[in-house]
MOPAC internal coordinates of N, CA, C and O (Angstrom, degrees):
PM7 1SCF
backbone

  N    0.0000 0     0.00 0     0.00 0    0    0    0
  C    1.4553 1     0.00 0     0.00 0    1    0    0
  C    1.5285 1   108.51 1     0.00 0    2    1    0
  O    1.2310 1   120.96 1   -45.14 1    3    2    1
  N    1.3125 1   115.77 1   134.86 1    3    2    1
  C    1.4572 1   120.93 1   179.84 1    5    3    2
  C    1.5218 1   109.66 1   -79.95 1    6    5    3
  O    1.2310 1   121.55 1   -24.45 1    7    6    5
  N    1.3239 1   114.65 1   155.55 1    7    6    5
  C    1.4602 1   120.86 1  -178.87 1    9    7    6
  C    1.5255 1   110.17 1   -89.21 1   10    9    7
  O    1.2310 1   121.17 1  -105.77 1   11   10    9
  N    1.3343 1   115.37 1    74.23 1   11   10    9
  C    1.4624 1   121.12 1  -179.53 1   13   11   10
  C    1.5281 1   109.39 1  -123.13 1   14   13   11
  O    1.2310 1   121.26 1   -14.24 1   15   14   13
  N    1.3114 1   115.19 1   165.76 1   15   14   13
  C    1.4671 1   119.82 1   177.23 1   17   15   14
  C    1.5207 1   110.51 1   -62.40 1   18   17   15
  O    1.2310 1   120.44 1   145.72 1   19   18   17
  N    1.3241 1   116.76 1   -34.28 1   19   18   17
  C    1.4585 1   120.86 1   178.34 1   21   19   18
  C    1.5321 1   111.37 1   -62.56 1   22   21   19
  O    1.2310 1   120.47 1   137.95 1   23   22   21
  N    1.3235 1   116.71 1   -42.05 1   23   22   21
  C    1.4680 1   121.13 1   177.89 1   25   23   22
  C    1.5243 1   110.28 1   -64.19 1   26   25   23
  O    1.2310 1   120.73 1   138.05 1   27   26   25
  N    1.3284 1   116.21 1   -41.95 1   27   26   25
  C    1.4593 1   120.20 1   178.05 1   29   27   26
  C    1.5231 1   110.39 1   -62.81 1   30   29   27
  O    1.2310 1   120.14 1   138.79 1   31   30   29
  N    1.3290 1   117.34 1   -41.21 1   31   30   29
  C    1.4718 1   121.57 1   179.04 1   33   31   30
  C    1.5292 1   110.93 1   -59.83 1   34   33   31
  O    1.2310 1   120.37 1   140.04 1   35   34   33
  N    1.3439 1   116.90 1   -39.96 1   35   34   33
  C    1.4645 1   120.81 1   178.99 1   37   35   34
  C    1.5275 1   110.99 1   -64.24 1   38   37   35
  O    1.2310 1   120.29 1   137.91 1   39   38   37
  N    1.3213 1   117.05 1   -42.09 1   39   38   37
  C    1.4637 1   120.59 1   179.57 1   41   39   38
  C    1.5270 1   110.77 1   -67.83 1   42   41   39
  O    1.2310 1   120.58 1   139.08 1   43   42   41
  N    1.3138 1   116.50 1   -40.92 1   43   42   41
  C    1.4650 1   120.29 1   177.23 1   45   43   42
  C    1.5248 1   110.79 1   -62.88 1   46   45   43
  O    1.2310 1   120.11 1   143.12 1   47   46   45
  N    1.3215 1   117.39 1   -36.88 1   47   46   45
  C    1.4679 1   121.36 1   179.66 1   49   47   46
  C    1.5223 1   110.82 1   -61.96 1   50   49   47
  O    1.2310 1   120.09 1   140.50 1   51   50   49
  N    1.3268 1   117.44 1   -39.50 1   51   50   49
  C    1.4706 1   120.81 1   178.35 1   53   51   50
  C    1.5242 1   109.69 1   -58.48 1   54   53   51
  O    1.2310 1   120.86 1   130.69 1   55   54   53
  N    1.3174 1   115.96 1   -49.31 1   55   54   53
  C    1.4689 1   121.21 1  -177.41 1   57   55   54
  C    1.5247 1   110.59 1   -64.29 1   58   57   55
  O    1.2310 1   120.56 1   134.97 1   59   58   57
  N    1.3131 1   116.53 1   -45.03 1   59   58   57
  C    1.4664 1   120.17 1  -178.21 1   61   59   58
  C    1.5283 1   112.25 1   -67.59 1   62   61   59
  O    1.2310 1   120.17 1   139.95 1   63   62   61
  N    1.3365 1   117.28 1   -40.05 1   63   62   61
  C    1.4639 1   120.36 1   179.12 1   65   63   62
  C    1.5327 1   111.18 1   -67.48 1   66   65   63
  O    1.2310 1   120.36 1   155.99 1   67   66   65
  N    1.3138 1   116.92 1   -24.01 1   67   66   65
  C    1.4626 1   121.03 1   177.37 1   69   67   66
  C    1.5313 1   111.48 1   -80.37 1   70   69   67
  O    1.2310 1   120.47 1   179.36 1   71   70   69
  N    1.3241 1   116.71 1    -0.64 1   71   70   69
  C    1.4632 1   120.46 1   174.92 1   73   71   70
  C    1.5154 1   114.65 1    98.88 1   74   73   71
  O    1.2310 1   119.85 1  -172.03 1   75   74   73
  N    1.3240 1   117.89 1     7.97 1   75   74   73
  C    1.4588 1   121.14 1   178.46 1   77   75   74
  C    1.5235 1   110.58 1   -93.16 1   78   77   75
  O    1.2310 1   120.87 1   -27.41 1   79   78   77
  N    1.3060 1   115.94 1   152.59 1   79   78   77
  C    1.4555 1   122.68 1   174.45 1   81   79   78
  C    1.5231 1   106.67 1  -104.25 1   82   81   79
  O    1.2310 1   120.55 1   -49.46 1   83   82   81
  N    1.3223 1   116.56 1   130.54 1   83   82   81
  C    1.4623 1   121.24 1   178.00 1   85   83   82
  C    1.5201 1   108.17 1  -102.62 1   86   85   83
  O    1.2310 1   121.56 1   -51.50 1   87   86   85
  N    1.3216 1   114.62 1   128.50 1   87   86   85
  C    1.4636 1   120.14 1   176.26 1   89   87   86
  C    1.5165 1   108.45 1  -126.75 1   90   89   87
  O    1.2310 1   120.59 1   -42.00 1   91   90   89
  N    1.3029 1   116.47 1   138.00 1   91   90   89
  C    1.4604 1   121.96 1   174.21 1   93   91   90
  C    1.5197 1   107.15 1  -103.84 1   94   93   91
  O    1.2310 1   121.05 1   -64.11 1   95   94   93
  N    1.3174 1   115.59 1   115.89 1   95   94   93
  C    1.4640 1   122.08 1  -176.27 1   97   95   94
  C    1.5216 1   109.49 1  -134.09 1   98   97   95
  O    1.2310 1   121.15 1   -15.16 1   99   98   97
  N    1.3126 1   115.40 1   164.84 1   99   98   97
  C    1.4550 1   118.21 1   172.49 1  101   99   98
  C    1.5112 1   108.83 1   -94.64 1  102  101   99
  O    1.2310 1   121.77 1   -23.68 1  103  102  101
  N    1.3046 1   114.22 1   156.32 1  103  102  101
  C    1.4547 1   119.91 1  -178.79 1  105  103  102
  C    1.5106 1   109.35 1   163.98 1  106  105  103
  O    1.2310 1   121.00 1     0.40 1  107  106  105
  N    1.3107 1   115.69 1  -179.60 1  107  106  105
  C    1.4631 1   119.79 1   178.93 1  109  107  106
  C    1.5171 1   107.99 1   -99.86 1  110  109  107
  O    1.2310 1   121.13 1   -85.88 1  111  110  109
  N    1.3093 1   115.45 1    94.12 1  111  110  109
  C    1.4523 1   122.30 1  -178.28 1  113  111  110
  C    1.5234 1   107.95 1  -103.00 1  114  113  111
  O    1.2310 1   120.32 1   -60.78 1  115  114  113
  N    1.3220 1   117.00 1   119.22 1  115  114  113
  C    1.4530 1   120.58 1   177.69 1  117  115  114
  C    1.5213 1   110.71 1   -64.06 1  118  117  115
  O    1.2310 1   120.46 1   137.45 1  119  118  117
  N    1.3259 1   116.72 1   -42.55 1  119  118  117
  C    1.4569 1   120.84 1  -174.39 1  121  119  118
  C    1.5285 1   112.97 1  -107.86 1  122  121  119
  O    1.2310 1   119.67 1  -178.10 1  123  122  121
  N    1.3120 1   118.24 1     1.90 1  123  122  121
  C    1.4543 1   121.10 1  -179.63 1  125  123  122
  C    1.5138 1   114.00 1    94.37 1  126  125  123
  O    1.2310 1   120.55 1   175.16 1  127  126  125
  N    1.3512 1   116.55 1    -4.84 1  127  126  125
  C    1.4604 1   118.80 1   179.65 1  129  127  126
  C    1.5247 1   110.99 1  -153.76 1  130  129  127
  O    1.2310 1   121.52 1   -13.06 1  131  130  129
  N    1.3221 1   114.70 1   166.94 1  131  130  129
  C    1.4508 1   122.61 1   176.15 1  133  131  130
  C    1.5273 1   106.44 1  -143.97 1  134  133  131
  O    1.2310 1   120.54 1   -43.45 1  135  134  133
  N    1.3321 1   116.57 1   136.55 1  135  134  133
  C    1.4615 1   120.78 1  -179.84 1  137  135  134
  C    1.5236 1   108.65 1  -112.23 1  138  137  135
  O    1.2310 1   120.39 1   -54.70 1  139  138  137
  N    1.3111 1   116.86 1   125.30 1  139  138  137
  C    1.4555 1   121.85 1   173.24 1  141  139  138
  C    1.5239 1   105.88 1  -102.34 1  142  141  139
  O    1.2310 1   120.81 1   -89.13 1  143  142  141
  N    1.3398 1   116.06 1    90.87 1  143  142  141
  C    1.4629 1   122.83 1  -170.30 1  145  143  142
  C    1.5274 1   113.59 1   -55.53 1  146  145  143
  O    1.2310 1   119.82 1   129.02 1  147  146  145
  N    1.3220 1   117.95 1   -50.98 1  147  146  145
  C    1.4581 1   120.16 1  -173.26 1  149  147  146
  C    1.5211 1   112.78 1   -65.70 1  150  149  147
  O    1.2310 1   120.58 1   150.28 1  151  150  149
  N    1.3237 1   116.49 1   -29.72 1  151  150  149
  C    1.4620 1   119.71 1  -178.98 1  153  151  150
  C    1.5246 1   112.29 1   -97.81 1  154  153  151
  O    1.2310 1   120.25 1   177.95 1  155  154  153
  N    1.3265 1   117.13 1    -2.05 1  155  154  153
  C    1.4642 1   122.74 1  -178.62 1  157  155  154
  C    1.5283 1   110.94 1    53.54 1  158  157  155
  O    1.2310 1   121.43 1  -130.02 1  159  158  157
  N    1.3216 1   114.87 1    49.98 1  159  158  157
  C    1.4550 1   121.92 1   177.88 1  161  159  158
  C    1.5231 1   108.09 1  -119.54 1  162  161  159
  O    1.2310 1   121.05 1   -46.93 1  163  162  161
  N    1.3152 1   115.60 1   133.07 1  163  162  161
  C    1.4603 1   122.31 1   175.31 1  165  163  162
  C    1.5183 1   106.85 1  -114.85 1  166  165  163
  O    1.2310 1   120.80 1   -56.31 1  167  166  165
  N    1.3284 1   116.07 1   123.69 1  167  166  165
  C    1.4589 1   121.00 1   179.68 1  169  167  166
  C    1.5215 1   107.85 1  -110.08 1  170  169  167
  O    1.2310 1   120.97 1   -58.72 1  171  170  169
  N    1.3215 1   115.75 1   121.28 1  171  170  169
  C    1.4626 1   121.74 1   179.97 1  173  171  170
  C    1.5269 1   109.77 1  -110.27 1  174  173  171
  O    1.2310 1   121.05 1   -28.85 1  175  174  173
  N    1.3171 1   115.60 1   151.15 1  175  174  173
  C    1.4549 1   121.64 1   177.92 1  177  175  174
  C    1.5255 1   109.38 1   -67.21 1  178  177  175
  O    1.2310 1   120.47 1   -62.45 1  179  178  177
  N    1.3187 1   116.72 1   117.55 1  179  178  177
  C    1.4627 1   120.56 1  -174.95 1  181  179  178
  C    1.5195 1   113.00 1   -72.46 1  182  181  179
  O    1.2310 1   119.71 1   167.84 1  183  182  181
  N    1.3182 1   118.16 1   -12.16 1  183  182  181
  C    1.4558 1   121.07 1  -179.08 1  185  183  182
  C    1.5249 1   112.92 1   -89.36 1  186  185  183
  O    1.2310 1   119.89 1   178.23 1  187  186  185
  N    1.3260 1   117.81 1    -1.77 1  187  186  185
  C    1.4634 1   120.24 1   177.52 1  189  187  186
  C    1.5283 1   109.93 1   -72.22 1  190  189  187
  O    1.2310 1   120.24 1   -40.61 1  191  190  189
  N    1.3344 1   117.16 1   139.39 1  191  190  189
  C    1.4684 1   119.07 1   173.35 1  193  191  190
  C    1.5319 1   109.16 1   -72.78 1  194  193  191
  O    1.2310 1   120.13 1    -6.06 1  195  194  193
  N    1.3152 1   117.36 1   173.94 1  195  194  193
  C    1.4700 1   121.88 1  -177.47 1  197  195  194
  C    1.5208 1   111.35 1   -54.53 1  198  197  195
  O    1.2310 1   119.81 1   134.56 1  199  198  197
  N    1.3301 1   117.97 1   -45.44 1  199  198  197
  C    1.4649 1   121.09 1  -179.77 1  201  199  198
  C    1.5307 1   111.15 1   -60.52 1  202  201  199
  O    1.2310 1   120.13 1   137.61 1  203  202  201
  N    1.3139 1   117.35 1   -42.39 1  203  202  201
  C    1.4580 1   121.52 1   177.98 1  205  203  202
  C    1.5184 1   112.33 1   -65.64 1  206  205  203
  O    1.2310 1   120.55 1   142.25 1  207  206  205
  N    1.3298 1   116.54 1   -37.75 1  207  206  205
  C    1.4686 1   120.47 1   178.26 1  209  207  206
  C    1.5240 1   110.72 1   -65.45 1  210  209  207
  O    1.2310 1   120.60 1   138.73 1  211  210  209
  N    1.3392 1   116.46 1   -41.27 1  211  210  209
  C    1.4647 1   120.33 1   179.15 1  213  211  210
  C    1.5238 1   110.49 1   -64.96 1  214  213  211
  O    1.2310 1   120.31 1   133.90 1  215  214  213
  N    1.3274 1   117.01 1   -46.10 1  215  214  213
  C    1.4670 1   120.09 1   178.36 1  217  215  214
  C    1.5241 1   111.58 1   -61.59 1  218  217  215
  O    1.2310 1   120.42 1   142.61 1  219  218  217
  N    1.3180 1   116.80 1   -37.39 1  219  218  217
  C    1.4623 1   120.79 1   177.61 1  221  219  218
  C    1.5231 1   110.46 1   -65.79 1  222  221  219
  O    1.2310 1   120.18 1   139.25 1  223  222  221
  N    1.3170 1   117.25 1   -40.75 1  223  222  221
  C    1.4664 1   120.73 1   178.38 1  225  223  222
  C    1.5308 1   110.71 1   -65.61 1  226  225  223
  O    1.2310 1   120.15 1   142.96 1  227  226  225
  N    1.3534 1   117.31 1   -37.04 1  227  226  225
  C    1.4669 1   121.14 1   175.97 1  229  227  226
  C    1.5296 1   110.31 1   -58.04 1  230  229  227
  O    1.2310 1   120.77 1   137.90 1  231  230  229
  N    1.3262 1   116.14 1   -42.10 1  231  230  229
  C    1.4682 1   120.78 1  -179.98 1  233  231  230
  C    1.5197 1   111.84 1   -72.63 1  234  233  231
  O    1.2310 1   121.08 1   144.72 1  235  234  233
  N    1.2995 1   115.53 1   -35.28 1  235  234  233
  C    1.4592 1   122.37 1  -172.33 1  237  235  234
  C    1.5276 1   114.22 1   -77.85 1  238  237  235
  O    1.2310 1   119.86 1   132.84 1  239  238  237
  N    1.3040 1   117.87 1   -47.16 1  239  238  237
  C    1.4702 1   122.25 1  -171.17 1  241  239  238
  C    1.5246 1   113.42 1   -55.40 1  242  241  239
  O    1.2310 1   118.45 1   135.52 1  243  242  241
  N    1.3410 1   120.56 1   -44.48 1  243  242  241
  C    1.4687 1   118.82 1   179.36 1  245  243  242
  C    1.5364 1   114.06 1   -62.77 1  246  245  243
  O    1.2310 1   120.20 1   160.57 1  247  246  245
  N    1.3220 1   117.22 1   -19.43 1  247  246  245
  C    1.4669 1   120.81 1   179.77 1  249  247  246
  C    1.5223 1   113.52 1   -83.28 1  250  249  247
  O    1.2310 1   120.49 1   163.41 1  251  250  249
  N    1.3121 1   116.68 1   -16.59 1  251  250  249
  C    1.4605 1   120.87 1  -177.40 1  253  251  250
  C    1.5199 1   111.42 1   -85.45 1  254  253  251
  O    1.2310 1   121.14 1   -27.41 1  255  254  253
  N    1.3166 1   115.43 1   152.59 1  255  254  253
  C    1.4607 1   120.87 1   174.37 1  257  255  254
  C    1.5242 1   107.15 1   -85.07 1  258  257  255
  O    1.2310 1   121.16 1   -76.28 1  259  258  257
  N    1.3345 1   115.38 1   103.72 1  259  258  257
  C    1.4503 1   120.28 1  -176.09 1  261  259  258
  C    1.5204 1   109.65 1  -117.00 1  262  261  259
  O    1.2310 1   121.18 1   -58.47 1  263  262  261
  N    1.3270 1   115.36 1   121.53 1  263  262  261
  C    1.4565 1   122.15 1   175.88 1  265  263  262
  C    1.5243 1   107.13 1   -88.22 1  266  265  263
  O    1.2310 1   120.58 1   -69.54 1  267  266  265
  N    1.3334 1   116.51 1   110.46 1  267  266  265
  C    1.4635 1   120.35 1  -176.59 1  269  267  266
  C    1.5258 1   112.67 1   -60.57 1  270  269  267
  O    1.2310 1   119.96 1   157.02 1  271  270  269
  N    1.3209 1   117.68 1   -22.98 1  271  270  269
  C    1.4683 1   120.86 1  -179.82 1  273  271  270
  C    1.5314 1   111.59 1   -66.37 1  274  273  271
  O    1.2310 1   120.09 1   156.05 1  275  274  273
  N    1.3167 1   117.43 1   -23.95 1  275  274  273
  C    1.4643 1   121.42 1  -179.54 1  277  275  274
  C    1.5255 1   112.51 1   -81.88 1  278  277  275
  O    1.2310 1   120.23 1   167.55 1  279  278  277
  N    1.3259 1   117.17 1   -12.45 1  279  278  277
  C    1.4539 1   121.31 1  -173.83 1  281  279  278
  C    1.5251 1   112.03 1   -87.28 1  282  281  279
  O    1.2310 1   121.14 1   -31.76 1  283  282  281
  N    1.3334 1   115.42 1   148.24 1  283  282  281
  C    1.4571 1   120.99 1   173.29 1  285  283  282
  C    1.5261 1   108.38 1   -69.68 1  286  285  283
  O    1.2310 1   120.27 1   -13.39 1  287  286  285
  N    1.3144 1   117.09 1   166.61 1  287  286  285
  C    1.4640 1   120.73 1  -179.33 1  289  287  286
  C    1.5224 1   111.91 1   -58.45 1  290  289  287
  O    1.2310 1   120.35 1   136.38 1  291  290  289
  N    1.3267 1   116.94 1   -43.62 1  291  290  289
  C    1.4669 1   120.45 1   180.00 1  293  291  290
  C    1.5293 1   110.72 1   -64.25 1  294  293  291
  O    1.2310 1   120.43 1   138.36 1  295  294  293
  N    1.3304 1   116.78 1   -41.64 1  295  294  293
  C    1.4615 1   120.20 1   179.47 1  297  295  294
  C    1.5263 1   111.46 1   -67.46 1  298  297  295
  O    1.2310 1   120.21 1   144.71 1  299  298  297
  N    1.3348 1   117.19 1   -35.29 1  299  298  297
  C    1.4650 1   120.51 1   176.53 1  301  299  298
  C    1.5176 1   110.99 1   -61.23 1  302  301  299
  O    1.2310 1   120.50 1   137.12 1  303  302  301
  N    1.3433 1   116.64 1   -42.88 1  303  302  301
  C    1.4659 1   120.98 1   179.21 1  305  303  302
  C    1.5236 1   110.71 1   -63.38 1  306  305  303
  O    1.2310 1   120.81 1   133.35 1  307  306  305
  N    1.3184 1   116.06 1   -46.65 1  307  306  305
  C    1.4635 1   120.51 1  -179.66 1  309  307  306
  C    1.5248 1   110.56 1   -63.37 1  310  309  307
  O    1.2310 1   120.48 1   136.90 1  311  310  309
  N    1.3291 1   116.68 1   -43.10 1  311  310  309
  C    1.4615 1   121.83 1   179.74 1  313  311  310
  C    1.5283 1   110.40 1   -62.24 1  314  313  311
  O    1.2310 1   120.12 1   134.83 1  315  314  313
  N    1.3290 1   117.37 1   -45.17 1  315  314  313
  C    1.4665 1   120.97 1   179.99 1  317  315  314
  C    1.5214 1   111.03 1   -61.61 1  318  317  315
  O    1.2310 1   120.03 1   136.67 1  319  318  317
  N    1.3219 1   117.56 1   -43.33 1  319  318  317
  C    1.4693 1   121.46 1   177.83 1  321  319  318
  C    1.5256 1   110.83 1   -61.56 1  322  321  319
  O    1.2310 1   121.07 1   138.46 1  323  322  321
  N    1.3103 1   115.57 1   -41.54 1  323  322  321
  C    1.4676 1   120.61 1  -179.45 1  325  323  322
  C    1.5266 1   111.16 1   -63.53 1  326  325  323
  O    1.2310 1   120.56 1   135.01 1  327  326  325
  N    1.3245 1   116.54 1   -44.99 1  327  326  325
  C    1.4646 1   120.83 1  -179.17 1  329  327  326
  C    1.5283 1   110.43 1   -66.23 1  330  329  327
  O    1.2310 1   120.15 1   139.15 1  331  330  329
  N    1.3299 1   117.32 1   -40.85 1  331  330  329
  C    1.4798 1   120.43 1   177.88 1  333  331  330
  C    1.5162 1   109.65 1   -61.99 1  334  333  331
  O    1.2310 1   120.40 1   136.22 1  335  334  333
  N    1.3356 1   116.83 1   -43.78 1  335  334  333
  C    1.4639 1   120.28 1  -179.55 1  337  335  334
  C    1.5279 1   110.73 1   -63.56 1  338  337  335
  O    1.2310 1   120.40 1   137.65 1  339  338  337
  N    1.3366 1   116.83 1   -42.35 1  339  338  337
  C    1.4647 1   120.96 1   178.84 1  341  339  338
  C    1.5273 1   110.32 1   -61.86 1  342  341  339
  O    1.2310 1   120.46 1   139.04 1  343  342  341
  N    1.3345 1   116.73 1   -40.96 1  343  342  341
  C    1.4723 1   121.61 1  -179.88 1  345  343  342
  C    1.5241 1   110.32 1   -64.95 1  346  345  343
  O    1.2310 1   120.40 1   137.15 1  347  346  345
  N    1.3292 1   116.85 1   -42.85 1  347  346  345
  C    1.4607 1   121.21 1   179.91 1  349  347  346
  C    1.5232 1   110.92 1   -63.84 1  350  349  347
  O    1.2310 1   120.25 1   139.74 1  351  350  349
  N    1.3210 1   117.13 1   -40.26 1  351  350  349
  C    1.4513 1   120.71 1  -178.73 1  353  351  350
  C    1.5222 1   112.33 1   -69.48 1  354  353  351
  O    1.2310 1   120.25 1   148.57 1  355  354  353
  N    1.3157 1   117.13 1   -31.43 1  355  354  353
  C    1.4706 1   120.04 1  -179.63 1  357  355  354
  C    1.5198 1   112.19 1   -79.19 1  358  357  355
  O    1.2310 1   120.05 1   164.90 1  359  358  357
  N    1.3204 1   117.50 1   -15.10 1  359  358  357
  C    1.4710 1   121.25 1   178.58 1  361  359  358
  C    1.4993 1   111.83 1   -92.28 1  362  361  359
  O    1.2310 1   120.10 1   180.00 1  363  362  361

């Protein structure tokens, strides 16, 4: 996946379609993000450039509880590719 705003929009769509709210805020984030599980809120460091935001979303999405049935067809494809890539990298 290329580091473009379009790629970031696709990753954000996965999270939002799964019922999470994405907020870009300032703060001291060790990993670039914070997950508020009970409220389904994801807070990302607003000072990250596009490439950093995409890499943070790559790390973040596999940790979230995502029901694939809630995702649009395009988001399902992107999500599946992301999970396959994560699996390949961990092996």
